[in-house]
N, C-alpha and C positions, 0 to 999 in steps of 0.2 A: 504493500500500500504506500503510495507516494505521500509524503508529508505535505502539509499546507504551508504557505508562506505569507508573510505580511505584504502589504502593498509595496513597501520600499524594496523588500527582497525580490518580489516578483518583477519589479521594474528593472532591477540590476540583472536578473536572470534573462529576461526576454528582450531587452533593448537591442535594436539593430541599427546598422548604418552609421554608427558614430563611435568614437573612442569614449571609454567610460572610466571614471574614477569613483571608487566606492570608499567612503570614509566609514569604517566599521568599528564601533566601540567594543569594549570587552564583553564577551558573552552574547554577541549579537548574531551568531550563527554564520559568520563570514565564510568559513571553510565549506559549510553546507551549500551556501549560495554559489561559490566557485565550482564546486563539484556538480551541482545541478545545472549550471550554465554549460559546463563541459558536456555533460550527458545529453542535454537537450540538443546541442549542436551536432553531436555525432549520431543521434537517433532520430532527428527531425525528419518528417516525411515531406517537407517542402524545400524551397530553394535555399533555406538556411543551412541545410545539412552539409557537412564536409567530413572527409576522412580524418581519422585520429592522427595520422602522420602530418597533417597540415595544421596542427595545433601545438604551440610551444607553451608549456607551463613551467614557470620558474618559481621554486621555493628557496628558502634560505637555510634550511637544515635538513639533514638526512632523515630525521624523524618525521618532519613535515612531509617529505617526499613519500615515505612509506605510508603515512596516514592517507595522503591524497590518493595514491594508487589503490590502497585498500578500499576506500570509500567509493571510488569510481567503479572498481571491480564489483563491489557488492550491488551498486545501483544497476550496472549492466546485467548482472546475473538475474536480478529481480525482473528485469524487462525481457529476459531471454535473448539478449543481444550477444550471442556467443562469438560471432566473428569479431565484433568490436572488442570483446573481452580478451580474445587471444592476442590482440595487437597492443595491449596495455604495457606489457613488459618491454617492448621495443619503442614505445611512444616517447616523445620528447617531453617527459615529465621528470624533472630532476632539480637538484640545486644548481645555482648559477655556476659554481666551479665545475660540476659534472657536465653541464652543457658546454662550457668553454673547452673542456677536455675533449668532448666528442667533436666539437667543431674543428679543433686542431688535428685530431686523428683522422677525420674525414678529408682534411685538406693539408697534409703535412708538407708537401712541396711548395704550395703557395704560401704557407705560413713560415717556411724555412726552419722547421724543427725536425729533429730525429723522429721518424715514424714510430720507432720503438721506445720513445722516451718513457721514463718512469717518474712518478711524482714523489718528491722527497718528503719524508716525515718531518714534522716541525722540529723534533729533537736533532735530527741530522742537519737540518737547515741551520739551527743555532750553532752547531759545532763548526760548520763550514764558514759561517759568517765570522766567527771568532778567529778562525785561521786566516780569513781574508784581511781582518783588521791587523793581525800580526804581520802579515806579508806587506801590507801597505806602509806600516811604520818602518819595517826593515828596509823597504825600497827607498823611502824618503831619507833614511840614514845613510844608505849606500850611495845615493845620488847627491848627498849633502845638500838637500833642498832647504835653503836657508829659511824660507817662509815657514815651512812645517817644523823645522828644528826650533825656530824661535817660539812657535806655538807650543811645542812640547815642553820647552823650558818654562813657559808661562803656566802650563798645566802642572808641572813638577812643583813650582813655587806655591801653587794654590793648594797643594795636598799636604802641607805641613810634614814633609818627610816620608809620607806614605807613597807606595808605588802608584803613579798616576795612570798606568796603562789599563788596569781592570776598569777603572771609572770611565776612562776615555772609550774603551771598547764597548761598554754597556751603552754609552751615549750614542756612539756611531751606529750601533745596531738598532737602537730604538728609533733614532731619527730616520735611518734607512727604511725601516718598516713603515714608518708614518708617511714618508713622502711617496713611497711606492703604492701604499694603500689608497691614496687619493689620485693616482694616475701619473705622477711625475716620472720622467724617463731620465736615463743617464745623461743624455745631451742637455736636458734642462738644468742639470746641476752645474754645467760648465760656466754659465753666465754668473752664477752665484759665487764662483771662486775668483772673480775678477775684482778690480778696484771699485771703490765707492763711485756712485754717480750713474751706474748703468740702470737700464729700465728694470731689470730683475731686482736690483738692490732697492730701488725706490718702491717697487711692488712689495718688498719684504716688510715695509712699514705699515702694511694694512692692519696688523693688530693694534697699532697705536691709534689708527683711525677708528677701529671698533670701540676702543675705550673712550675716545674723545667724543664720539657721536652723541651719546646721551647728554653730555654737557653742552655740546653745540646746539642740539635740539632745544634744550631748556633755555639756553641764552637767546635763541630766536624768539621764544615765547616772551621772555622777560624784556627783550628789546622793544616789543610792541607796547607793553605796559609802561616801560621806561619813557618811551616817546609820548605816550598819553599823559604821564605825570609831568613831563617836561613842559607840555603845553599849558599846564595849570599854574606854573610858578612865574615869578617876575624875571625880567631880562638879566637881573644880577647873577642868575645861575647859568647864564648862557655859556660862559667860558668852561665851567665844569662839565656841563652837558655836552658841549661840542667836543671836548677832549675825550670823554668816554665814548661818544658816538664814533669818533675817528678811530678809536682802538677796537670798537666792536665790529665795524663794517667789514674789515678784511677777513674776519673769521668765516664769513658766509660766501666767500669766493669759491665757486665749485672747482676751480683749477688749483686751489692751494693744497700742497702736499701736507701730510700729517706733521712732519717735523716743523714746517713753517708755522702751522697752526699752533703748535705747542709753544713756540717762541712768542707768538702773538698773545696767547693766553697769559704767559709769564709777564709780558709787558703790561697787559691790562691789569693784572694783579698789583704790580708795582705802582701803576698809575693811580689805582683806586686807593692804595695805601697812603698816598701823599695827600689825598683830599682831606681837608680839615673843615668840619662843620662848626658854625658858631654856636655857642652855648646859649640856650634860652631863646625865647621869642620866635620860635619856629611855628609857622602856620600849618594847618592840616595838609594843605597842598604840598608844602615843602617837606613835611614829614613823610608823605607818600613817596616823594622823589627819593628821599634818603633811604627809605625802605627798599626801593627798587635797586638802588646802588649797592646796598648790602646784599641783596639777592644775587646780583651779578658777582660780587666778590665771593660769596659762599659757593656759588656754582663753579666758579673758576678753581676754587681751592679743592674741589673734589678730584681734580687731576694733578694735585700738587706732587704726589709720589713720582709721576712721570716726569715732571719738570725737574725734580731733584735728581733723577737718575739720568737726565740727558747729558750731564757732564761726564758721567761714567761711560756713556755710550761713545762720546767723542774720544775718550782715552782708549777704549777698546778698539775703535776704528783705527787709531794710530798704530796699534799693535797688530791690526789685521787678523783678529781672532776668528771672526766669522768666515772670511774668505779662505783662511787656512783650514778650518774645519771642513768646509765644503770640498776643498781640494783633496783632503785626506779621504773624505767620504767617497769622492769620485774614484780614487785609486782603489779603495776597498771594494767598491762596486765592480770595477774591472776584474780584480782577482776573483771575486765571487762568481762572476759570469764565466770566466775561463774555467773554473773548477767545475761548474755545472755542465759546461760543454764537454769537458773531458769525461765526465761520468754519463753523459747522455741523459741528463735529468732536468726537470723543471720543478720549481716550487709552486705553492698555491697561488701566490701573487702573479707568477709568470703566466699561469693559465688564463687569468683575466686580461693581463696586459698584452699577451701575444694574440689572444682572440680579437681584442680591440684593434691591434696593429694590422692583423689580417684583414679585417673588414674595412679598415681605412685605406689600405694600400691596394687591395684587389677588388676592383669594381665588379669583376665577374663573380667572385665568391659572394660579394655583398648582394648582388642582384639575385643570385641563386637562392639565398636564404630569405631574402625579402619576399620573393614570389612563392617560395615553398610554403611559408606559414601564412595562413589566412587569419589566424588569431594568435595574439600574444597575450597570455594570462599570467600576471605576476602577483604573487601573494607577499604579504609583509613588506610592502614597498617602503615603509618608514625606516627599514633597516638597510636601505640602499646606500652605497657610497658613491662618490663622484665617478670612479672608474666604471662601476657597474652601470651607472646612469648613462655613461658614454656608449657602452655596449648596446643598451636598450635603444638608445637614440639611433644608432647606426642601423639597427634592425627594423626600426619603425618610421622614423621621421621622413616625411616627404622631401625634406631638404636634400637627402642623399639618393633620391630616386633617379634612375637613369632615364634618358630621353625615351619616351614611348612605353616606359614600364607602367604596368597597371597596378595602382595602389588599391588593394582590396579594402572594402568598407569594414567597419566594426572590428578593426584590427587589434586595438589595444584595450585590455581590461585590467585595471590596476586596483588592488585591494590593500588598504593600509589603515593605520591608526597612529597618528603622531603622538598621542598620549601614551603609547606603549613603545616608544623608541628608546631602547636601553642598551644599545650596542656601540657606543662611541669608541670603545677599545678596539672595535673592528672597523673604525673610520666611518661608521654610519652617520649620515648627515640628514637629520629630520627636515631641514629646510627644503630639501629636494622635493619631498612629498608635499610640504606646506605650499610651495610655489605652484605645484600642479593643482592642488586643491583650490587655491585662490583663482587660478586661471580658469578652471572648469566651472567654478561657482559663478564667475563673471560671464560665462557663456562663450568664451573665446577658444576653448579647447575641445569641448564636447559635453557629454552628459555627466553631471555630478549627482551621486546618490548617497544619502546618509542613512546608515543603519544604527538607530539609537535604541531599539528594543533590546533589553537584556533578558535572556532566557535562562540565566544561571542563578542569580542571587535573590535572596529574600528582599522585599522592598525596603526593609529597615537598613540593610547593609548598603543598598544603592543610595539611600538618603544620606547615610553617613559619608560615603564616598563623595557624593555631590556637595555636601556641606564643606568638607575639608578642602577638596580641590577647586571648588568654585571660588573659595577664598584665596588659596595659595597661588592660583594661576591668573588672578585678576589682571595683573600688570606684566605678564610674561608673554612670550611668543606662543606658548602652548595654551590654547583656549579650551576650557572645559566644555565638553558636549554633554548636556544632561541626558540621563537615562529615562526610558519608560519601562516599567516593570512588565515583563512579558511572560513570566512563568507563573504557574498556579500553585500556591502554597496553602497548607492548612493553617489555622490560627495557632498562635504561640503566645503563652502567657509571659514568659520571661524575655527580657531584651535579647536581641541577637548580637549586641555589641558588649564586649567585656573589656574593661580597662584595668590592668593590674600595674601598680606603680610603686615607686619609692620617691622620696623627696630629698633633694640636695645631698644625695649620698655620694661619697667618694667612689671613683670608678673601681678600685680594687674591692671595696666592700660590696658594691652592687654585683660584681662578678661572682662573689661568694654566695650571694643570696638568691639571685634569679634562677639558676638551673634547678636547685632543689625545690624552690617554690613552684615552678612551672611543672616539674615532674609530679609533685604532689597534686597539683590542680588537675592534671590529665588523669591521674589515678582516680580522683574523686569524680571527675566528669563521667568516666566510663563505668566504674564500679557502682557509683550512685545512680546511674542511668538518668542523669540530670537533663540531657539534651536528646530530643527525639528528631527523627527525620520527618520533615514536614512537606517536602517536595512531592506533590501529588502524582507526578509522573514516575517517581521512584517506587519500585516494587516493595521496598522496605518502609514505605511511609507509615509513620506511627510507631516504629521500632526505635529503641535507643541507639545512639551512635556507639560504634566499637572503635578499637584502636586503629583499625584499618581505614576509618573515616577521617582520621586526623593527620594533618600535615603541619610540620614546623618549617617555616621558611626563613632562612638566614640571609643577610646581606653578604656575609663572608663566613667561612667555616673555621676561621682562625682559632676560636675558643670552643670548638665543637666538643672536645674531650670532656669538658666540664659537664655539658648537658648529657652526654652519653652515660657518664658515671652516675649522674642523678637519676636517669631513666632506669639504669641497672639496679640502683638501690630500691627503686619502687617496683621492680620486676615487670617493667613495661617493655614489651618487645618492640623493636624499632629497626629501621633499615635506612642507611644513608644512600640516597640516590644521586647519581651524577657525581658532583665533586665540589671542588674548591681547593684552596691550598692546604686543606686539612690533611691530606695523605702524607705529604712530605714534612708536616709538622708533628706527625704522630711520634710518641716517645719511642716506640719500638723501631721505627724507621730511623729516627735520629740516633738511637743507640748504635745501630749497625753502621751508620755513616761515621760516627765518632770513632768506633773501633777501627774501621778501615783507615781513617786518618792517622790513628796511632801506629798502625802497621806500616804505613808509608812514611810518616813524619812523627816519630815518637816524642820529639821535643815540643810538640804543640800542646802547651799546658791546658788550654781550654778543653781540647779533645780528650786528653788523658783524665782530667778531672771528671768530665761527664761520663766517661767509660767506667771509672771507678765507682761513681755513684749509681750507675745503672744496674739492672739485674744481672749483668755479666759478672759483677764483682760484689756490689752492694755494701761498700764501706760506708761508715757513718760520716756525718759532717765533721765531727770532732777528729776523727782519724785524718780526714782530708786537711783539716786545719793544721794538725801536727806535721803532716807531710809537707805542707807549704812552708812552715817555719824551718823545717830541716833543710829543704831545698835552698832557702835563703842563706842559712848558715854555711852550707856547702859552698855556695857561691863566694861567700866572704873568705872562707879558709883557702880555697883553691884559687881565688882571685880570677875566676873564669865564670862565664855564664853557666848557670845550672838549670835544671828543669825538674819537674815532678817525676818524670820517668827515670832520670838518673838517680834521684834520691830513693826511688822505689827499689832500685837494684841492691841497696844495702841490706843484707840479711840481718845484721845486728839491729838495725833500726826497725825492720819489720817485726822483730821479736816482741816489740812492745805493743803490737796490734792485738786486739782480742783474738782468741784462738780461731773462731769461725772465719774471721776476716783474713787471718794469716793463710788459711787453706785456700780460700777463694782467690786471694792475690797471687799465691804460688801457681795455681792452675792457670790464671789469666796470663801471668808472665811467661810461663812455658808455652802456652798456646800462641801468644804473640810472637815469641822467638821462633817457633816452628813455622808459623805462617810467613814471617819475614823471609825465611830461607826459601820459601816457595813462591814469593811474590812475583819474581821476574819471569817465572815459567808457567805458573798455574793461572787459569782463568779466574776472574773475580768471583764468579758464581761458585767455583770450587772452594775458594778461600772462605767465602761466607758459610757454605755448608759445613766445612771443617770447624769453623768457629762456633757455629750453633751446636754442633754435636759435642764438641769438647767441653763446652760450658753449660750444656743442658739448658740453653736459653729458651728453647721451645717449651720445655716443661715449666720453666718459670712463668712464661707468658700464660700458659693454659691455667695456671693456678690463680691468675688475677682476674678481676671482673672484665667481662668482654674478651676472655682469652681466645675464643675461636676467631673473633674478628682480628685481634692482634696478630695471631699466628697467620691468618690469611694475608694480612698486610706484609708480613715478613716473606711469605712465599711469593707474593707479588714482586717484592724487591729482588728476590732470587731470579724470577723470570726476566726482569729487566736486565739483570747482570748477565744471565745466560744468553740473552739475545745479542750480546756484543762480546763474543768469546775472545776476540783478539785485543780487547781493550785492557790496559793495565789499571792498577788501582788509582794512580793520579788522574788518568783520563776519565775513569768511571766517576770519581768524586766530582770532577768538573762537570761531567754530564748531568749528575744529579742536581748540581746547582742550576744548570740551564733548565732542567725539567721543572725545578721549583719555580723558576721565573716564567717559563714558557707555558707549562701545563697548568694554568691557573684554575682549571676545572678538573683536575685529576681526582678521582674518587677512590673510596676504599675498595679493597677487593671484596666481591660479593660473597655473602655467607647466608643470605636469606632470599627467598623468592619475593619479588616485588609484589606479587598478588596475594601474599599471605596477610593475615590479620595483624598487621604491625603498623606502628606510627611511622610515617615516612618523613625523612629529613631531606630537604632540598636547599640549594641556593635559590634565590628569587629568579635569577636568570634561568636556572634549570627547570623551574616550575611554570615558566611562561607558556601559555597555551593550554594549561591544565586547570582543573577545578577540583575542589575537595569540600565535603560537607562542613568540616571544621578546619579553620586556618588559624594557626598561632604565629604571631610575629614577635619574636623575642628581641631583646637588646636594641630597642628603637632609639635609645639614647647614644648609641655608638656614633662616634664622631668621624668626620672625614679624614682622609689621609693627609698628614701634614705636608704643606707645600713650601717651596723656597729652599729646599735642601740640595736639589740636584744642581750640578755645575752648569748644565745646559737645559734649555726648554725650547721646544720647536712648535711652531704653528704650521702644520703641513699645507694648509690651504693657500698660503702665500707663495712659496714657503718662506718662513722667517725663523731666525735663530737668535736667541738671547743667551747671555752667559753672565756668570758672577765670578769669574776667575780673578778679578782684581779686588776681591773682598766684598764688593757690594754689587747688587744686581744692576745691569745696565738698562737702558730705556726699553729695549725690546723684551728683555727678561720680565720686567715689571708689567709691560703691556700684555704679553702673552699669558703671563700668570693670572692677571686679572680677567682676561678673556676666558681662559680655561676654568678658572674658579667659578665664574658665572655659568658657563656651559655645564660644568659638573653639578652645580647646585640644581639646575633645571633637570638634568638627567636623573639625579638622585630622587628628585620629587616624582618624576615619572616612574622610577623603579618602585617607590612606595605605592603608587597607583596600581601598578601591575600586581604587587603583592596583595593588596587589599581586595582586588577584584577577582582573586582566585577563590574566595569564600562563597559557599552556597547557602549554608544554614546559620553558621555562627562564626564570629570573628573575635579573636582575643589579641589585644594590643598590650605589650608589656615594655616598660622602660623606666628610666629615672628622670624625674622632673627637676628642672631648674639649674642643673650643672652643665658646664661646657660652653665654649664660645665659638665652636666650629661653625662654618657656613652650612654644615649639614647637621641638623638636630631634629630628627623626625618627631621624637616624643614631645618636644616643646611646641613644634608646629601643630601637632594634633591637639594638644591642650589649649593652645591659643585659639584655634579655629572653632573648637567646640565649647570654649568658655569653661574649661575644667580648672577649678581653683580649689586647692587643698584636697587632702585625702581623708576618708573616714577611718575610724578605728576598726570597723568591721565592714564586710561587703554590704553595699546598699545600692538601691536603684535610684538613679538620678535622671532628670530631664535636662539635657544640655541645650546649648544654643541650636536654633533651627528645629527644636522639638525632638532632638535625637535622644532616645531612651537608651541608657547604658547601665550595666552593673559595674560599679567602681569599687575597687578593693585594694588595700595595701598588699604588696607582695608578701610581706612578713606574715600575713594571716595564714598563708599556706605553707610556711616552714614547718617541718616536723617538730613536734613538741619534745620528743625524746629521740635518742638514737643518733647515729652518725649523720651529720649534715655537711661536713667538710669533705670534699672529694679527694681521691688520690692525687689528682692533678693539683688541687689547691695545696695539699701537703708538700708535694714534690716541688712546686714552684716556690713555696716559702723557703724550703731547704736550699733550693738553688739560689734564691736571693741571698740567703745567709752565706752560702759558699762564695758568692760574688763579693760580698762585703769582706769575707776572709781574705780573698785574693787582693782586694783593694788595699786592705790593711797590711798584708804581708809584702806584696810586691809594689805597693804604692802605684798601682795602675788599675785601669778599669777593664773588666772582662765582660 
């Protein structure tokens, strides 16, 4: 039985003869609309019908592709369209990367690529890029390139005695990935490596213009009211007014470049500062004029940080830091390309870049694919980046049509929601979709359809979302689109919104409280059968929620272990889906990495200390403290640098250890010595297996809470090690560092079936597109990543590069940072929107009120928009602003009254903190 559709959905499905942009809110059934449109096109009995191979469907994840194919297949099965169903597996339904790969493989000679190329794994790409960086620096040193050598000396001076190359390599790789992700090519970098004054250099000041624009726009408004006020005062004010007007006028010259405008604003500030107003006897009209002058001054001072850093920019220009960086980047790029060619490989960015280059250069190939596809259907368009937009334009825009080429009607069908654009780290640019929306709404591009009916969430949850984001997005580029409740729910007595919070709690204290409180709340929720399923379309309507109905969505999984241990204490089954940086932060994974570091470089005190404290050995903090003191005494006696490992070799000193620790230390030292002898000839995986067997590490893990998962994570690391049999210990450690940086969504090794009755833990990114009866959003007071610490920042859209090598950020650094901070603030707000709109029946928001000064402070935003002031002593129902009903409770209400409340992680981290203080005291250094 075919489902029924709303009027807007039907319009999007059936429209013909025009391009279509669909703005689809969360839970609006957009995937169903796209599937139904596809099915109707291939099964229609009239002129609209076309073959499957004439439709190109682009998605942005493999998961979305699988879901799309599955739903289309089911629909065709239901219609008995067996021939069309057989064609699905070969149809052009794929991610954009997969389509680009297919395009290149179908046209290898026109594309100029090896027909048998293989696509590099991200980890291998990271290693090759680092090698390219090393080669670029070595080449500059061999050629005695004075510009780059001077730049390297500046880098060295900025690092306070530390090796500058790792920092430089990270910056080169990050900027390289950014500029390629938006479509810049190797030849585009050449102009950036030249002297000041080129067109490319002038374009690089676009971030300054971005920051200046709000001030200029505000000054344009003030200028009008200033002129009106000027007309109301006597001519005695003429000199002052004419002076200010003369300073204001040049700011609005459309041909003025950002640096000139900055100088003009600085001049205006100085001019206004010199104005002296007479005391007393000021008329109302004169007071109005003075107020406008003060507004001018205050607006100008909003860009004071840029003015202050303009001097630093001039100093950096004299040292040619940016041109040298771009020159070195170009060299690194060349080495990387040569390495890929030798291997016959492409990376993921190459797939898109080479596909675009193919379509640009070969009119025959472009014509072939433009005429092949009668329909281009693109899902999640808000996640498109500029390079992908270029590809779509080449396939669709009539601008690229050849003479006499027939441009088929109804060719482009785009679905997106700018409110759910959360992939800036993949260079997604939501303004691309916003510009299309605006053009189509105005009628100049085609048909625009809005899907605002939400078929997922209870009306109370939709009202909460509308209240919060209607307020937060009032003055941003993201305009909130109100929902219409489209699903049928049974009545519910208790509020669907629950707010659990603390007030003005220090971050460490909050991290101790929240995991235990949330675990206890989940236990009560399920065991007490407090919440029922009310969605009438759900076969379980009226039944209480189970663990499998609950999802906990994290912004990041950095502190996941605390929550896992709290869930384990309450005997709550759970499953970590997808990932986050959590895997590489696991204690068991870190333990293995530390021991590998000791095998390779036993003088690394931090690694040996961590290994000694780990289950491999298990010495106490007191023992570690005595060992630290003894190492210092040895250094004094021998007048040579000593280390913990050297001190540990002294059998007489070890004799004062507790007996159990003596035995474990002896075993550990013998194991390390044996593995060091095999290091050069045995694979890393073999070394790890020997280590685990000799120390019974696997048994130690199984005896701890969550032992099966911990052991599975160890086995996962063994698999990673065994996949690179020729790699030595140093290379493997470096690879793990790259994995930690690159695989920011690496998940735990699976130990549970996802479909089991377990609480699911996701990152918010990983949960996008999903829905759950109960959603819990923890740690909403988590602050944003600190900024201003990196030596370089890049705005790839220009591209522009800022630096702080001279001790203070230069002009571009400040401008780029301000721009990125604002963009991050907006994206994080959209991320919260995505998180909240996953909830169907019940939404739990948890965080700390009042603390933190970050530009990202979700809990305070929620409290402010809902008018939440103060917390009760016990859970109570409240009616908040906008008529939102919520249960508000202090987190501490759900803390266990007796028993263990502090997790193993808390205990361990406290002991590690104590150990760090020990080292700071003993070695007078920070570890």
